[in-house]
C-alpha positions as CSV (number, residue, x, y, z in Angstrom):
1,M,8.9,31.4,-5.2
2,N,6.3,33.1,-3.0
3,T,4.9,32.0,0.4
4,D,1.9,30.3,-1.2
5,D,4.1,28.3,-3.5
6,L,6.3,27.2,-0.6
7,E,3.3,26.2,1.5
8,Q,1.9,24.2,-1.5
9,F,5.3,22.5,-2.1
10,E,5.5,21.5,1.6
11,A,2.0,20.2,1.6
12,E,2.7,18.1,-1.4
13,R,5.9,16.7,0.1
14,E,4.1,15.8,3.3
15,L,1.4,14.0,1.4
16,Q,4.0,12.1,-0.5
17,L,5.7,11.2,2.8
18,A,2.4,10.0,4.3
19,N,1.7,7.9,1.3
20,E,5.2,6.4,1.4
21,Y,4.7,5.6,5.1
22,Q,1.5,3.7,4.3
23,D,3.4,1.7,1.6
24,V,6.3,0.7,3.9
25,V,4.9,0.4,7.4
26,A,4.0,-3.3,6.9
27,M,7.7,-4.1,6.3
28,F,8.7,-3.1,9.8
29,K,8.3,-4.5,13.3
30,Y,8.7,-1.3,15.5
31,A,7.7,2.3,15.4
32,V,10.2,4.5,17.3
33,E,9.6,8.1,18.3
34,T,12.4,10.3,19.7
35,D,12.3,14.0,20.5
36,R,13.6,14.8,17.0
37,R,12.4,12.1,14.6
38,F,10.0,9.2,13.9
39,Y,11.4,5.9,12.7
40,L,10.2,2.5,11.6
41,A,12.7,-0.3,12.2
42,N,13.0,-4.0,12.4
43,T,15.6,-4.1,15.2
44,V,15.8,-1.7,18.2
45,D,18.5,-1.8,20.9
46,V,18.4,0.7,23.8
47,Q,21.4,1.1,26.1
48,V,21.7,3.4,29.1
49,L,25.1,5.1,28.8
50,A,24.8,7.3,31.9
51,E,22.5,7.0,34.9
52,G,21.1,9.9,36.9
53,P,18.2,12.2,36.8
54,R,18.6,12.6,33.0
55,P,20.0,9.2,31.8
56,L,21.7,9.2,28.5
57,L,20.2,6.7,26.1
58,E,21.8,5.2,23.0
59,I,19.2,3.8,20.6
60,T,20.4,1.7,17.7
61,L,18.0,0.9,14.9
62,T,18.7,-1.4,12.0
63,D,16.8,-1.7,8.8
64,A,15.1,1.6,9.3
65,W,12.9,4.1,7.6
66,V,13.0,7.8,8.6
67,W,10.0,10.2,8.6
68,D,11.7,13.3,7.1
69,M,10.3,14.9,4.1
70,Y,13.6,16.6,3.2
71,R,15.7,13.5,3.0
72,K,16.4,12.0,-0.4
73,T,16.9,8.5,1.0
74,R,14.6,7.5,3.9
75,L,15.6,3.8,4.0
76,V,18.8,3.4,6.0
77,P,20.6,0.3,7.2
78,K,21.6,1.6,10.6
79,V,20.7,4.6,12.8
80,R,22.3,5.6,16.1
81,V,20.5,8.1,18.3
82,L,21.8,9.6,21.6
83,S,19.1,11.2,23.8
84,F,18.4,12.6,27.2
85,K,14.7,12.9,26.4
86,D,11.7,10.7,26.2
87,L,11.7,7.7,23.9
88,N,8.6,5.8,22.7
89,I,9.0,2.3,21.1
90,E,5.9,0.5,19.9
91,E,5.7,-3.0,18.5
92,L,3.6,-2.8,15.4
93,P,0.7,-5.3,14.8
94,G,1.5,-8.7,13.5
95,N,1.0,-8.0,9.8
96,N,4.7,-7.4,9.4
97,I,7.2,-9.5,7.5
């Protein structure tokens, strides 16, 4: 497999992922962006585990979808993320289930 083939493969996978996102986004209540991943979830719980200049956050998502083109299964029942970095949680528009 040469470089062009690899780039074509990755472009096709990313397009498939974008199409899947469009298919599933209406099933979720929240969009969550961490420093490493993007998620859709129906329940989000954020706990501060350690205070200070860089607080440690524990984010628990249930009924989630993970934006990752290399995962075989993107729908997961529960996700736990620990982070010192920025966290963005958005409530999606009311067209959700």
